[in-house]
N, CA, C and O atoms as a Tripos MOL2 file, in Angstrom:
@<TRIPOS>MOLECULE
protein
  132   131    33     0     0
PROTEIN
NO_CHARGES

@<TRIPOS>ATOM
      1 N          65.3100   53.9370  -71.6150 N.3       1 UNK1
      2 CA         65.2600   54.4940  -72.9700 C.3       1 UNK1
      3 C          64.5410   55.8430  -72.9730 C.2       1 UNK1
      4 O          64.5490   56.5590  -73.9740 O.2       1 UNK1
      5 N          63.9210   56.1780  -71.8470 N.am      2 UNK2
      6 CA         63.2000   57.4500  -71.7530 C.3       2 UNK2
      7 C          64.1560   58.6390  -71.7300 C.2       2 UNK2
      8 O          63.7830   59.7560  -72.0880 O.2       2 UNK2
      9 N          65.4040   58.3830  -71.3000 N.am      3 UNK3
     10 CA         66.3820   59.4750  -71.2270 C.3       3 UNK3
     11 C          66.6650   60.0300  -72.6160 C.2       3 UNK3
     12 O          66.7790   61.2430  -72.7960 O.2       3 UNK3
     13 N          66.7760   59.1380  -73.5960 N.am      4 UNK4
     14 CA         67.0760   59.6000  -74.9540 C.3       4 UNK4
     15 C          65.9330   60.4690  -75.4750 C.2       4 UNK4
     16 O          66.1670   61.4910  -76.1200 O.2       4 UNK4
     17 N          64.6940   60.0570  -75.1920 N.am      5 UNK5
     18 CA         63.5450   60.8540  -75.6410 C.3       5 UNK5
     19 C          63.5760   62.2210  -74.9780 C.2       5 UNK5
     20 O          63.2530   63.2290  -75.6070 O.2       5 UNK5
     21 N          63.9630   62.2550  -73.7120 N.am      6 UNK6
     22 CA         64.0340   63.5170  -72.9800 C.3       6 UNK6
     23 C          65.0850   64.4280  -73.6050 C.2       6 UNK6
     24 O          64.8480   65.6200  -73.7990 O.2       6 UNK6
     25 N          66.2530   63.8560  -73.9190 N.am      7 UNK7
     26 CA         67.3270   64.6450  -74.5350 C.3       7 UNK7
     27 C          66.8900   65.1710  -75.8960 C.2       7 UNK7
     28 O          67.1750   66.3150  -76.2500 O.2       7 UNK7
     29 N          66.1890   64.3200  -76.6640 N.am      8 UNK8
     30 CA         65.7190   64.7570  -77.9860 C.3       8 UNK8
     31 C          64.7280   65.8980  -77.8350 C.2       8 UNK8
     32 O          64.7330   66.8360  -78.6320 O.2       8 UNK8
     33 N          63.8750   65.8230  -76.8150 N.am      9 UNK9
     34 CA         62.8940   66.8800  -76.5740 C.3       9 UNK9
     35 C          63.6100   68.1790  -76.2110 C.2       9 UNK9
     36 O          63.2390   69.2540  -76.6800 O.2       9 UNK9
     37 N          64.6440   68.0670  -75.3680 N.am     10 UNK10
     38 CA         65.4200   69.2510  -74.9790 C.3      10 UNK10
     39 C          66.1270   69.8340  -76.1960 C.2      10 UNK10
     40 O          66.1810   71.0520  -76.3650 O.2      10 UNK10
     41 N          66.6690   68.9620  -77.0450 N.am     11 UNK11
     42 CA         67.3650   69.4210  -78.2450 C.3      11 UNK11
     43 C          66.4030   70.1850  -79.1450 C.2      11 UNK11
     44 O          66.7440   71.2430  -79.6740 O.2      11 UNK11
     45 N          65.2040   69.6450  -79.3140 N.am     12 UNK12
     46 CA         64.2070   70.3020  -80.1620 C.3      12 UNK12
     47 C          63.8170   71.6460  -79.5560 C.2      12 UNK12
     48 O          63.6720   72.6360  -80.2720 O.2      12 UNK12
     49 N          63.6460   71.6780  -78.2310 N.am     13 UNK13
     50 CA         63.2820   72.9170  -77.5460 C.3      13 UNK13
     51 C          64.3860   73.9530  -77.7120 C.2      13 UNK13
     52 O          64.1150   75.1330  -77.9370 O.2      13 UNK13
     53 N          65.6370   73.5010  -77.6000 N.am     14 UNK14
     54 CA         66.7750   74.4050  -77.7540 C.3      14 UNK14
     55 C          66.8060   74.9840  -79.1610 C.2      14 UNK14
     56 O          67.0870   76.1680  -79.3490 O.2      14 UNK14
     57 N          66.5140   74.1390  -80.1520 N.am     15 UNK15
     58 CA         66.5190   74.6040  -81.5420 C.3      15 UNK15
     59 C          65.4610   75.6800  -81.7390 C.2      15 UNK15
     60 O          65.7060   76.6890  -82.3990 O.2      15 UNK15
     61 N          64.2840   75.4570  -81.1620 N.am     16 UNK16
     62 CA         63.2030   76.4270  -81.3150 C.3      16 UNK16
     63 C          63.5700   77.7350  -80.6260 C.2      16 UNK16
     64 O          63.2150   78.8130  -81.1030 O.2      16 UNK16
     65 N          64.2830   77.6400  -79.5010 N.am     17 UNK17
     66 CA         64.6820   78.8350  -78.7630 C.3      17 UNK17
     67 C          65.7050   79.6340  -79.5640 C.2      17 UNK17
     68 O          65.5940   80.8540  -79.6860 O.2      17 UNK17
     69 N          66.7050   78.9350  -80.1090 N.am     18 UNK18
     70 CA         67.7850   79.6090  -80.8320 C.3      18 UNK18
     71 C          67.4350   79.8390  -82.2960 C.2      18 UNK18
     72 O          68.0310   80.6870  -82.9610 O.2      18 UNK18
     73 N          66.4630   79.0770  -82.7910 N.am     19 UNK19
     74 CA         66.0990   79.2120  -84.1970 C.3      19 UNK19
     75 C          67.1540   78.6070  -85.0980 C.2      19 UNK19
     76 O          67.2520   78.9670  -86.2710 O.2      19 UNK19
     77 N          67.9540   77.6800  -84.5550 N.am     20 UNK20
     78 CA         68.9930   77.0340  -85.3510 C.3      20 UNK20
     79 C          68.9090   75.5240  -85.1950 C.2      20 UNK20
     80 O          68.4280   75.0130  -84.1840 O.2      20 UNK20
     81 N          69.3870   74.8170  -86.2230 N.am     21 UNK21
     82 CA         69.3930   73.3550  -86.1690 C.3      21 UNK21
     83 C          70.7540   72.8250  -85.7300 C.2      21 UNK21
     84 O          70.9430   71.6190  -85.5650 O.2      21 UNK21
     85 N          71.7000   73.7490  -85.5440 N.am     22 UNK22
     86 CA         73.0530   73.3480  -85.1590 C.3      22 UNK22
     87 C          73.0340   72.6540  -83.8010 C.2      22 UNK22
     88 O          73.7180   71.6500  -83.6010 O.2      22 UNK22
     89 N          72.2420   73.1980  -82.8630 N.am     23 UNK23
     90 CA         72.1880   72.6190  -81.5250 C.3      23 UNK23
     91 C          71.7240   71.1680  -81.5720 C.2      23 UNK23
     92 O          72.2150   70.3280  -80.8180 O.2      23 UNK23
     93 N          70.7750   70.8760  -82.4610 N.am     24 UNK24
     94 CA         70.2740   69.5050  -82.5780 C.3      24 UNK24
     95 C          71.3810   68.5830  -83.0780 C.2      24 UNK24
     96 O          71.4900   67.4390  -82.6360 O.2      24 UNK24
     97 N          72.2020   69.0820  -84.0030 N.am     25 UNK25
     98 CA         73.3110   68.2690  -84.5110 C.3      25 UNK25
     99 C          74.3110   67.9990  -83.3940 C.2      25 UNK25
    100 O          74.8580   66.9010  -83.2910 O.2      25 UNK25
    101 N          74.5420   68.9990  -82.5650 N.am     26 UNK26
    102 CA         75.4770   68.8320  -81.4470 C.3      26 UNK26
    103 C          74.9520   67.7760  -80.4850 C.2      26 UNK26
    104 O          75.7060   66.9280  -80.0080 O.2      26 UNK26
    105 N          73.6410   67.8340  -80.2010 N.am     27 UNK27
    106 CA         73.0500   66.8420  -79.2990 C.3      27 UNK27
    107 C          73.1570   65.4510  -79.9030 C.2      27 UNK27
    108 O          73.4200   64.4820  -79.1910 O.2      27 UNK27
    109 N          72.9520   65.3460  -81.2250 N.am     28 UNK28
    110 CA         73.0280   64.0480  -81.9020 C.3      28 UNK28
    111 C          74.4360   63.4770  -81.7820 C.2      28 UNK28
    112 O          74.6060   62.2890  -81.5070 O.2      28 UNK28
    113 N          75.4410   64.3190  -81.9880 N.am     29 UNK29
    114 CA         76.8270   63.8620  -81.8950 C.3      29 UNK29
    115 C          77.1490   63.4900  -80.4520 C.2      29 UNK29
    116 O          77.9200   62.5630  -80.2010 O.2      29 UNK29
    117 N          76.5540   64.2180  -79.5030 N.am     30 UNK30
    118 CA         76.7850   63.9280  -78.0830 C.3      30 UNK30
    119 C          76.2270   62.5490  -77.7300 C.2      30 UNK30
    120 O          76.8290   61.8070  -76.9530 O.2      30 UNK30
    121 N          75.0590   62.2100  -78.3150 N.am     31 UNK31
    122 CA         74.4510   60.9050  -78.0560 C.3      31 UNK31
    123 C          75.2860   59.7860  -78.6680 C.2      31 UNK31
    124 O          75.3530   58.6860  -78.1200 O.2      31 UNK31
    125 N          75.9280   60.0690  -79.8140 N.am     32 UNK32
    126 CA         76.7100   59.0420  -80.4940 C.3      32 UNK32
    127 C          77.9440   58.6640  -79.6770 C.2      32 UNK32
    128 O          78.3840   57.5160  -79.7270 O.2      32 UNK32
    129 N          78.5080   59.6120  -78.9250 N.am     33 UNK33
    130 CA         79.7120   59.3560  -78.1420 C.3      33 UNK33
    131 C          79.4390   58.5450  -76.9270 C.2      33 UNK33
    132 O          80.3580   58.2480  -76.1640 O.2      33 UNK33
@<TRIPOS>BOND
     1     1     2 1
     2     2     3 1
     3     3     4 2
     4     3     5 am
     5     5     6 1
     6     6     7 1
     7     7     8 2
     8     7     9 am
     9     9    10 1
    10    10    11 1
    11    11    12 2
    12    11    13 am
    13    13    14 1
    14    14    15 1
    15    15    16 2
    16    15    17 am
    17    17    18 1
    18    18    19 1
    19    19    20 2
    20    19    21 am
    21    21    22 1
    22    22    23 1
    23    23    24 2
    24    23    25 am
    25    25    26 1
    26    26    27 1
    27    27    28 2
    28    27    29 am
    29    29    30 1
    30    30    31 1
    31    31    32 2
    32    31    33 am
    33    33    34 1
    34    34    35 1
    35    35    36 2
    36    35    37 am
    37    37    38 1
    38    38    39 1
    39    39    40 2
    40    39    41 am
    41    41    42 1
    42    42    43 1
    43    43    44 2
    44    43    45 am
    45    45    46 1
    46    46    47 1
    47    47    48 2
    48    47    49 am
    49    49    50 1
    50    50    51 1
    51    51    52 2
    52    51    53 am
    53    53    54 1
    54    54    55 1
    55    55    56 2
    56    55    57 am
    57    57    58 1
    58    58    59 1
    59    59    60 2
    60    59    61 am
    61    61    62 1
    62    62    63 1
    63    63    64 2
    64    63    65 am
    65    65    66 1
    66    66    67 1
    67    67    68 2
    68    67    69 am
    69    69    70 1
    70    70    71 1
    71    71    72 2
    72    71    73 am
    73    73    74 1
    74    74    75 1
    75    75    76 2
    76    75    77 am
    77    77    78 1
    78    78    79 1
    79    79    80 2
    80    79    81 am
    81    81    82 1
    82    82    83 1
    83    83    84 2
    84    83    85 am
    85    85    86 1
    86    86    87 1
    87    87    88 2
    88    87    89 am
    89    89    90 1
    90    90    91 1
    91    91    92 2
    92    91    93 am
    93    93    94 1
    94    94    95 1
    95    95    96 2
    96    95    97 am
    97    97    98 1
    98    98    99 1
    99    99   100 2
   100    99   101 am
   101   101   102 1
   102   102   103 1
   103   103   104 2
   104   103   105 am
   105   105   106 1
   106   106   107 1
   107   107   108 2
   108   107   109 am
   109   109   110 1
   110   110   111 1
   111   111   112 2
   112   111   113 am
   113   113   114 1
   114   114   115 1
   115   115   116 2
   116   115   117 am
   117   117   118 1
   118   118   119 1
   119   119   120 2
   120   119   121 am
   121   121   122 1
   122   122   123 1
   123   123   124 2
   124   123   125 am
   125   125   126 1
   126   126   127 1
   127   127   128 2
   128   127   129 am
   129   129   130 1
   130   130   131 1
   131   131   132 2
@<TRIPOS>SUBSTRUCTURE
     1 UNK1         2 RESIDUE 1 A UNK
     2 UNK2         6 RESIDUE 1 A UNK
     3 UNK3        10 RESIDUE 1 A UNK
     4 UNK4        14 RESIDUE 1 A UNK
     5 UNK5        18 RESIDUE 1 A UNK
     6 UNK6        22 RESIDUE 1 A UNK
     7 UNK7        26 RESIDUE 1 A UNK
     8 UNK8        30 RESIDUE 1 A UNK
     9 UNK9        34 RESIDUE 1 A UNK
    10 UNK10       38 RESIDUE 1 A UNK
    11 UNK11       42 RESIDUE 1 A UNK
    12 UNK12       46 RESIDUE 1 A UNK
    13 UNK13       50 RESIDUE 1 A UNK
    14 UNK14       54 RESIDUE 1 A UNK
    15 UNK15       58 RESIDUE 1 A UNK
    16 UNK16       62 RESIDUE 1 A UNK
    17 UNK17       66 RESIDUE 1 A UNK
    18 UNK18       70 RESIDUE 1 A UNK
    19 UNK19       74 RESIDUE 1 A UNK
    20 UNK20       78 RESIDUE 1 A UNK
    21 UNK21       82 RESIDUE 1 A UNK
    22 UNK22       86 RESIDUE 1 A UNK
    23 UNK23       90 RESIDUE 1 A UNK
    24 UNK24       94 RESIDUE 1 A UNK
    25 UNK25       98 RESIDUE 1 A UNK
    26 UNK26      102 RESIDUE 1 A UNK
    27 UNK27      106 RESIDUE 1 A UNK
    28 UNK28      110 RESIDUE 1 A UNK
    29 UNK29      114 RESIDUE 1 A UNK
    30 UNK30      118 RESIDUE 1 A UNK
    31 UNK31      122 RESIDUE 1 A UNK
    32 UNK32      126 RESIDUE 1 A UNK
    33 UNK33      130 RESIDUE 1 A UNK
């Protein structure tokens, strides 16, 4: 279950880098698949 936390951390980091929340939505949809 640690992998999901890692992906969420990367998603948050990506959002902060790009300044957008779109990347987080993409990661969320990727996890759902």
